[in-house]
C-alpha positions as CSV (number, residue, x, y, z in Angstrom):
1,X,79.8,-57.3,-34.9
2,X,81.0,-55.8,-31.7
3,X,79.7,-52.4,-30.8
4,X,82.1,-49.6,-30.0
5,X,81.7,-49.3,-26.3
6,X,83.4,-45.9,-26.1
7,X,80.5,-44.2,-27.9
8,X,77.7,-46.1,-26.1
9,X,75.6,-44.1,-23.6
10,X,75.3,-45.4,-20.1
11,X,71.9,-46.9,-19.3
12,X,71.2,-44.2,-16.7
13,X,71.7,-41.5,-19.3
14,X,69.3,-43.2,-21.7
15,X,66.7,-43.5,-18.9
16,X,67.2,-39.8,-17.9
17,X,66.8,-38.8,-21.6
18,X,63.6,-40.8,-21.9
19,X,62.2,-39.4,-18.7
20,X,63.0,-35.9,-19.8
21,X,61.3,-36.5,-23.1
22,X,58.2,-37.8,-21.4
23,X,58.2,-34.8,-19.0
24,X,58.4,-32.4,-22.0
25,X,55.6,-34.2,-23.8
26,X,53.4,-34.1,-20.7
27,X,54.2,-30.4,-20.2
28,X,53.2,-29.7,-23.9
29,X,49.9,-31.7,-23.5
30,X,49.0,-29.7,-20.4
31,X,49.9,-26.4,-22.1
32,X,47.7,-27.3,-25.1
33,X,45.0,-28.4,-22.7
34,X,45.1,-25.1,-20.8
35,X,45.0,-23.1,-24.1
36,X,42.0,-25.0,-25.3
37,X,40.3,-24.6,-21.9
38,X,40.9,-20.9,-22.0
39,X,39.5,-20.6,-25.5
40,X,36.5,-22.6,-24.5
41,X,35.9,-20.4,-21.4
42,X,36.1,-17.2,-23.4
43,X,34.3,-18.2,-26.5
44,X,30.9,-19.1,-25.0
45,X,30.2,-15.6,-23.7
46,X,31.0,-14.3,-27.2
47,X,28.7,-16.8,-28.8
48,X,26.0,-16.5,-26.1
49,X,23.7,-14.2,-28.3
50,X,23.8,-16.8,-31.1
51,X,23.1,-19.6,-28.7
52,X,20.3,-17.7,-27.2
53,X,18.7,-17.0,-30.6
54,X,19.2,-20.5,-32.0
55,X,17.9,-22.3,-28.9
56,X,15.3,-19.7,-28.0
57,X,16.7,-19.3,-24.5
58,X,15.6,-16.4,-22.2
59,X,18.2,-13.8,-21.2
60,X,18.4,-15.3,-17.7
61,X,18.9,-18.8,-19.1
62,X,21.7,-17.6,-21.2
63,X,23.3,-15.8,-18.2
64,X,23.1,-19.0,-16.2
65,X,24.8,-20.9,-19.0
66,X,27.5,-18.3,-19.1
67,X,28.2,-18.6,-15.4
68,X,27.6,-22.3,-14.7
69,X,31.1,-23.1,-16.0
70,X,32.5,-20.8,-13.3
71,X,30.4,-22.5,-10.6
72,X,31.6,-25.9,-11.8
73,X,35.1,-24.6,-11.7
74,X,34.7,-23.5,-8.1
75,X,32.9,-26.7,-7.0
76,X,35.4,-28.9,-8.8
77,X,37.9,-28.6,-6.0
78,X,35.8,-30.6,-3.6
79,X,35.8,-33.9,-5.6
80,X,39.4,-33.3,-6.7
81,X,40.6,-33.2,-3.1
82,X,38.7,-36.3,-2.3
83,X,40.1,-38.1,-5.3
84,X,43.7,-36.9,-4.7
85,X,43.5,-38.4,-1.2
86,X,42.7,-41.8,-2.7
87,X,44.3,-42.0,-6.1
88,X,47.5,-41.0,-7.8
89,X,47.8,-37.4,-9.1
90,X,48.3,-38.7,-12.7
91,X,45.0,-40.6,-12.5
92,X,43.1,-37.6,-11.2
93,X,44.7,-35.4,-13.9
94,X,43.7,-37.7,-16.7
95,X,40.2,-38.0,-15.2
96,X,39.9,-34.1,-15.2
97,X,41.1,-33.9,-18.8
98,X,38.6,-36.6,-19.7
99,X,35.7,-34.9,-18.0
100,X,36.6,-31.5,-19.6
101,X,37.0,-33.0,-23.0
102,X,33.8,-35.0,-22.9
103,X,31.8,-32.1,-21.6
104,X,33.2,-29.9,-24.4
105,X,32.4,-32.4,-27.1
106,X,28.9,-33.0,-25.8
107,X,28.0,-29.3,-25.9
108,X,27.8,-29.6,-29.6
109,X,25.1,-32.2,-29.3
110,X,23.0,-30.2,-26.8
111,X,19.3,-30.1,-27.7
112,X,18.1,-27.9,-24.9
113,X,18.8,-26.0,-21.7
114,X,19.2,-28.8,-19.2
115,X,21.8,-30.8,-21.1
116,X,23.8,-27.7,-22.1
117,X,23.8,-26.6,-18.5
118,X,25.1,-30.1,-17.4
119,X,27.8,-30.1,-20.1
120,X,29.0,-26.6,-19.3
121,X,29.1,-27.5,-15.6
122,X,31.1,-30.6,-16.4
123,X,33.7,-28.6,-18.3
124,X,34.2,-26.4,-15.3
125,X,34.6,-29.4,-13.0
126,X,37.0,-31.0,-15.4
127,X,39.1,-27.9,-15.7
128,X,39.3,-27.4,-12.0
129,X,40.7,-30.9,-11.6
130,X,43.6,-30.2,-13.9
131,X,45.5,-27.5,-12.0
132,X,44.9,-29.2,-8.7
133,X,46.5,-32.4,-9.8
134,X,48.5,-31.5,-12.9
135,X,50.7,-28.8,-11.6
136,X,51.7,-31.0,-8.6
137,X,52.5,-33.8,-11.0
138,X,54.8,-31.6,-13.0
139,X,56.4,-30.1,-9.9
140,X,57.1,-33.5,-8.5
141,X,59.6,-34.2,-11.3
142,X,61.2,-30.8,-11.5
143,X,64.1,-29.3,-9.6
144,X,64.6,-25.7,-8.4
145,X,64.6,-23.2,-11.3
146,X,62.6,-25.5,-13.6
147,X,59.6,-25.1,-11.4
148,X,59.3,-21.5,-12.5
149,X,58.3,-22.7,-16.0
150,X,55.0,-23.8,-14.6
151,X,54.1,-20.2,-13.8
152,X,55.1,-19.4,-17.4
153,X,52.8,-22.1,-18.7
154,X,49.8,-20.5,-17.0
155,X,51.0,-17.0,-18.1
156,X,51.3,-18.1,-21.7
157,X,47.8,-19.7,-21.6
158,X,46.4,-16.4,-20.4
159,X,47.8,-14.7,-23.5
160,X,46.2,-17.3,-25.7
161,X,42.8,-16.5,-24.2
162,X,42.6,-13.1,-25.9
163,X,43.2,-14.3,-29.5
164,X,40.4,-16.8,-29.8
165,X,37.9,-14.4,-28.3
166,X,39.0,-11.6,-30.6
167,X,38.7,-13.8,-33.6
168,X,35.3,-15.1,-32.6
169,X,34.0,-11.6,-31.8
170,X,35.3,-10.2,-35.0
171,X,32.1,-11.2,-36.9
172,X,30.0,-9.3,-34.3
173,X,31.9,-6.1,-34.7
174,X,33.0,-6.3,-38.3
175,X,31.1,-4.1,-40.8
């Protein structure tokens, strides 16, 4: 029952292969997260007339709902910097994904203006936390040319922003 040692991989090669697999999986999770965030960001303005009608919001309320995400996105850098100074990047990244995901899920259960405003602001804050911590986490494990792929990740997610908005808006413009 002796193993053929000539075909066995060294332990360091196995660890490197496992680390690479984990890095690829993390990259894919972040890419999917960015695509979903982009879809979320561009779908609400398309659905704003329906939200306004169904919830009986005023035009100014609907406008605030459409822009509060961006305000949360801008303000999200402040707590992210504070958290990054005290916790690991991975922890802050996971917290950002959790805040964004929770806010997005809770929007469905909104019953009025204040809670919808809070949930949309939370999605902006959660989304802001991800690039601040996630890109650095990915860059930390990459060498030279591989860092360029992070720019492609963002570029690719920008392209995916158009498709969901086009599909969602189709019903407004279709005959």
